[in-house]
N, C-alpha and C positions, 0 to 999 in steps of 0.2 A: 177314087180307085187308086191304088198304088201297084206299080210293078217292080220287082226287085230281081237283080241277077245273083244267083249263088253259084259257088263253085260245084263240080260233080261230085265230090266227096260229101259235102252238106246236103245236097239233093239227095243223094243215096240214103244218107241218114235219115232224113226227113221222110223219104219214101217208107223205109222200114219201120219207122215209129208209127207212121199212119196206118200202116198195115197191121202192126201189133196192137195198136188202141183202136183200131177201127174208127178213126177219125179222119177227116179230111186233112190234106196238107195245108189248106188255108186256114182251118181251125186252129191247127198247131202253130202255124206261124202268126197269126193273130194273137194267140195266148201268150207266145213267147214275147212278141213285141209289146204287148200291154204290161207284162211283168218288167220288162226292161225299162220301159218309159216310166212305170211307178217307181221303180228303184233309183232312176236317175233323177227324177222329180224329189223324192225323198233326200237324196244327197244335196240336191241344190237348195233345199229348204234349210237343211242342217247347216250348210255353208253361209247362207244368208243370215241366219240366226247367229252363228258365231261372229261374222263380222259385225252385225248390229251390235252384239254383247261388247266386242273389242272396242267399237267406236264409243259405245256408252262409258265404258272404263277409261278411255283416254279423255273424254270430256269431264267426267266426274272424279275419277280417281277412287270411286267407292268400291269396296272390297268386302269378302266375308273373311274373317281370319281363319287360318288353319286350325287353331284351337276350337273354334267355334263349330267348324265343319266335322271335326274329329269327335268332339262330344256328341254331337247329333248322330253321326254314323254310328258310334259305339252304342247308342241306345236302341238302335234298330233290332227288332226281336225280342226286346225285353217288355217286362209289364209296365215300364214307365218311358215309353218312347217320347223322346222329345220333340216338339214342332221344328220344322225346318228353320234355320237361322235366315235372318233377312238383314239387309244392309242398314 
């Protein structure tokens, strides 16, 4: 169980939305919290992935050339789309 304190303005907005949508304030708060947590988890995953890729680059120095990436991207949407370049 979780109790939170919200300011009067936010509570009024929540009351109005609950009335308009015929949902409970608890339902709306739970939905908003779920969306927020999912977004923050996604951001954290992306951040962790970026750090891991940076660490891998620092260890190996391996990259994909700009030319290889450009050639691949320019093939998108054509009849002869090229495979993604690899290190």
